[in-house]
VOGU-3710 file (C-alpha; in Angstrom, 3 decimals, decimal comma):
1> mihgslydil> -5,226/-129,689/-92,639  -2,780/-130,476/-95,314  -1,288/-133,099/-93,358  -4,494/-134,682/-92,519  -5,728/-134,682/-96,307  -2,401/-136,325/-97,652  -2,775/-139,001/-94,957  -6,367/-139,779/-96,090  -5,430/-139,852/-99,731  -2,607/-142,075/-98,972
11> smtawrmetp> -4,812/-144,318/-96,647  -7,274/-145,061/-99,543  -4,036/-146,600/-101,401  -2,793/-148,440/-98,530  -4,134/-151,877/-99,580  -2,505/-154,570/-97,623  -1,545/-158,217/-98,718  0,485/-161,009/-97,660  4,021/-160,176/-98,245  5,033/-161,880/-101,653
21> elsgglhilm> 7,731/-164,548/-101,470  10,897/-164,364/-103,019  11,106/-166,393/-106,068  7,153/-166,857/-105,625  4,506/-166,531/-108,347  4,003/-162,934/-108,022  7,616/-162,214/-108,309  8,298/-164,345/-111,234  5,086/-163,049/-113,147  6,105/-159,424/-112,265
31> mcamvisaav> 9,878/-159,802/-113,184  8,871/-161,487/-116,469  6,042/-158,810/-117,427  8,463/-156,017/-116,549  11,322/-157,446/-118,714  9,018/-158,079/-121,767  7,173/-154,912/-121,514  10,539/-152,830/-121,239  12,200/-154,521/-124,053  9,416/-153,987/-126,447
41> aaaltagrsr> 8,849/-150,528/-125,526  12,470/-149,734/-125,643  12,751/-151,368/-128,985  9,792/-149,396/-130,468  11,324/-146,070/-128,995  14,548/-146,686/-130,389  13,278/-147,625/-133,644  11,225/-144,387/-133,847  14,209/-142,382/-132,564  16,467/-143,703/-135,366
51> ssdssdgmlt> 13,844/-142,968/-138,027  13,176/-139,503/-136,711  14,972/-136,117/-138,199  16,025/-135,190/-134,846  16,818/-138,575/-133,216  18,970/-137,162/-130,401  16,172/-134,682/-129,443  13,349/-137,018/-129,552  15,794/-139,721/-127,240  16,410/-136,600/-124,761
61> rvlaasgwil> 12,486/-135,784/-124,477  11,793/-139,697/-123,872  14,333/-139,959/-121,129  13,584/-136,446/-119,536  10,176/-137,691/-119,648  10,829/-141,033/-118,057  12,673/-139,157/-115,413  9,755/-136,968/-114,339  7,640/-140,051/-114,271  10,123/-141,478/-111,787
71> malelykqlf> 10,159/-138,348/-109,798  6,263/-138,600/-109,402  6,433/-142,397/-108,254  9,313/-141,335/-105,933  7,251/-138,585/-104,320  4,496/-141,069/-103,773  6,699/-143,830/-102,148  8,350/-141,045/-99,823  4,854/-139,782/-98,707  3,600/-143,284/-98,129
81> lfyivndgay> 6,583/-144,320/-96,265  6,568/-141,235/-94,101  2,843/-141,116/-93,315  1,677/-144,802/-93,492  4,500/-146,993/-92,783  6,648/-145,046/-90,291  3,973/-142,758/-88,748  5,579/-139,494/-89,300  9,040/-140,457/-88,756  11,554/-140,170/-91,696
91> dwwyfpfqlc> 13,912/-143,291/-92,518  16,712/-142,259/-94,418  17,303/-145,714/-95,436  14,728/-144,722/-98,157  16,390/-141,589/-99,181  16,278/-141,342/-102,990  20,096/-141,662/-103,747  20,639/-145,378/-104,575  21,972/-146,599/-107,824  18,319/-147,241/-108,810
101> svpiylcisl> 17,443/-143,672/-107,787  20,066/-141,531/-109,581  18,496/-142,004/-113,240  15,963/-139,517/-111,892  18,168/-136,759/-111,854  20,453/-137,721/-114,756  17,307/-138,093/-117,081  15,784/-134,965/-116,024  19,075/-133,128/-116,370  19,737/-134,576/-119,626
111> pfihgrlrga> 18,299/-131,624/-121,988  20,927/-129,397/-120,278  23,798/-131,891/-120,581  26,172/-131,683/-123,441  29,407/-132,820/-124,900  31,689/-135,308/-122,906  29,411/-135,333/-119,933  26,528/-136,334/-121,952  28,498/-139,217/-123,253  29,186/-140,292/-119,786
121> vmtflagytl> 25,618/-140,046/-118,369  24,210/-141,929/-121,633  26,772/-144,698/-120,994  25,963/-144,697/-117,197  22,227/-145,051/-118,098  23,088/-147,874/-120,537  25,334/-150,120/-118,432  24,849/-149,120/-114,621  21,217/-148,546/-114,814  20,741/-151,954/-116,759
131> vsalaaliyp> 22,691/-153,833/-114,078  20,791/-152,109/-111,234  17,514/-152,689/-112,625  17,979/-156,479/-113,470  19,518/-157,087/-110,267  16,505/-155,768/-108,320  14,149/-157,770/-110,470  15,996/-161,035/-109,905  16,296/-160,249/-106,211  13,500/-157,929/-105,125
141> qdflrpyitl> 13,632/-158,572/-101,424  13,789/-154,841/-100,527  10,440/-153,914/-102,161  8,465/-156,994/-101,471  6,041/-155,649/-98,825  2,786/-156,171/-97,396  1,206/-153,160/-99,257  0,115/-153,783/-102,773  1,114/-150,214/-104,017  4,611/-150,322/-102,530
151> tmhgfiwhgi> 5,245/-153,845/-104,200  3,900/-152,767/-107,547  5,825/-149,569/-107,321  9,203/-151,540/-106,946  8,342/-153,760/-109,994  7,384/-150,803/-112,103  10,036/-148,550/-111,145  12,572/-151,034/-112,130  10,968/-151,880/-115,265  10,878/-148,235/-116,170
161> llyisltvil> 14,977/-148,328/-115,352  14,991/-151,235/-117,576  13,123/-149,423/-120,435  15,685/-146,445/-119,917  18,638/-148,574/-120,177  17,563/-150,512/-123,182  16,222/-147,480/-125,066  19,770/-145,910/-124,778  21,380/-149,166/-125,840  19,177/-149,861/-128,825
171> sgaaytrsga> 19,411/-146,232/-130,020  23,094/-146,486/-129,991  23,401/-143,203/-127,833  26,175/-144,878/-125,513  28,422/-146,059/-128,441  31,979/-145,098/-128,047  34,918/-146,652/-130,033  37,623/-145,044/-127,998  36,214/-146,129/-124,454  36,407/-142,688/-123,103
181> avmdaailfv> 32,577/-142,680/-122,573  33,001/-145,821/-120,563  35,864/-144,409/-118,277  33,906/-141,261/-117,816  30,830/-143,275/-116,821  33,073/-145,048/-114,307  34,289/-141,545/-112,847  30,445/-140,587/-112,740  29,991/-143,713/-110,662  32,846/-142,901/-108,179
191> alsiiavlin> 31,594/-139,143/-108,013  28,055/-140,503/-107,020  29,428/-143,072/-104,784  31,347/-140,269/-102,760  28,206/-138,442/-102,582  26,278/-141,541/-101,263  29,008/-142,154/-98,739  28,629/-138,445/-97,408  24,877/-138,770/-96,904  25,279/-141,940/-95,082
201> taaepamqaa> 27,747/-140,530/-92,822  25,701/-137,358/-92,310  22,582/-139,386/-91,574  23,982/-141,553/-89,055  23,366/-139,519/-85,887  19,845/-139,033/-86,712  19,277/-142,538/-88,012  20,811/-144,034/-84,560  18,607/-141,554/-82,475  15,373/-142,394/-84,513
211> yaarriphdh> 16,166/-146,085/-84,159  16,904/-145,952/-80,384  13,404/-144,288/-79,915  11,807/-147,004/-82,082  10,573/-144,928/-84,543  12,151/-146,284/-87,517  13,008/-149,838/-88,578  16,740/-149,207/-89,791  19,568/-147,814/-87,546  21,606/-146,656/-90,595
221> aamfymnpyh> 21,420/-145,239/-94,082  22,789/-147,149/-96,987  22,896/-145,154/-100,183  24,619/-147,333/-102,843  25,003/-149,713/-100,012  28,078/-148,029/-98,805  27,990/-147,334/-95,351  31,281/-146,618/-93,707  30,246/-147,763/-90,218  28,128/-150,852/-90,938
231> lspqplvssv> 28,571/-154,104/-92,897  26,893/-153,959/-96,438  23,706/-156,039/-96,924  25,519/-157,483/-100,052  26,469/-161,052/-99,025  29,916/-161,035/-100,946  30,734/-157,497/-99,874  29,923/-158,169/-96,116  32,063/-161,394/-96,321  35,233/-159,338/-97,213
241> qmaagippgl> 34,375/-156,599/-94,657  34,094/-159,181/-92,032  37,561/-160,592/-92,878  39,300/-157,361/-93,961  37,451/-154,584/-92,674  34,589/-152,270/-93,996  36,934/-150,288/-96,610  37,984/-153,054/-98,565  34,727/-154,580/-98,793  33,406/-151,083/-100,126
251> mlyglviiaa> 36,252/-150,982/-102,594  35,475/-154,395/-103,883  31,744/-153,751/-104,309  32,539/-150,383/-106,184  35,093/-152,344/-108,563  32,349/-155,107/-109,114  29,746/-152,457/-109,956  32,215/-150,516/-112,346  33,219/-153,880/-114,202  29,512/-154,801/-114,403
261> gsaaavipqr> 28,238/-151,544/-115,557  31,115/-151,077/-117,976  30,494/-154,630/-119,424  26,778/-153,926/-119,670  27,569/-150,736/-121,815  30,215/-152,350/-123,965  28,933/-155,792/-125,033  25,597/-154,871/-126,380  27,597/-152,726/-128,937  30,205/-155,371/-129,677
271> iglggkkpsd> 27,447/-157,769/-130,589  25,472/-155,305/-133,021  23,049/-153,914/-130,995  22,360/-149,990/-131,086  23,063/-147,879/-133,729  26,045/-145,178/-134,621  27,484/-142,960/-132,064  25,515/-139,624/-131,664  27,413/-136,416/-133,035  27,398/-134,698/-129,716
281> d> 28,646/-137,832/-127,554
//
């Protein structure tokens, strides 16, 4: 009964459309709308945060609320994929532990995170989340779908991620003179990458079996796009993997993300964006 009711509810939002083209009108329109909306909203939030008597507390509440909104959106996506798209089969390709998914857990946990770890999380949200959000909005191939709600979900999701990262940057919460927070954020990324690889490895047998039975469209999981058994969908990484093997390609990919995420966190502060370093960072 519960499953039937869920299916009926989800079916009411399963509005089909022609799959949007990459760099087509809808893509450009939604990308620009998300970037502008996120930038304006982040500037307003950061301004209010700076003028608040408890700026750090306000920022924490805003980011935690953003995390819960992402959680609700992710729940809808998972249910839609399971019941509508894959007809009751779970595709681990969509398990919520991508670089664009971990802000859910970081933001929700933020009220309970303090000290050095908080600095790492804030810097991660500023740099790594900015890179992942912009990359997905520029190249949204993975969420351009023949369903209106799933396609809009992808754009809105990454718009929220962009809002989160810009809010942290403009509020100055990722600021560090010593570079310790940048290094800690890199260590956090490495730790999350290890978890991603473990998930991909654990899901391999189930994915292979379900794919062989034609129940799902993917034959492997790709958390962080770091699968130890399959070539990465990232063109540069896959080229290295084909020439030198999968491990070197994964290492290159990780180093590129660390470099890009670190630069995205540091450069805005170097050019004068953001405020002073929070006292508990």
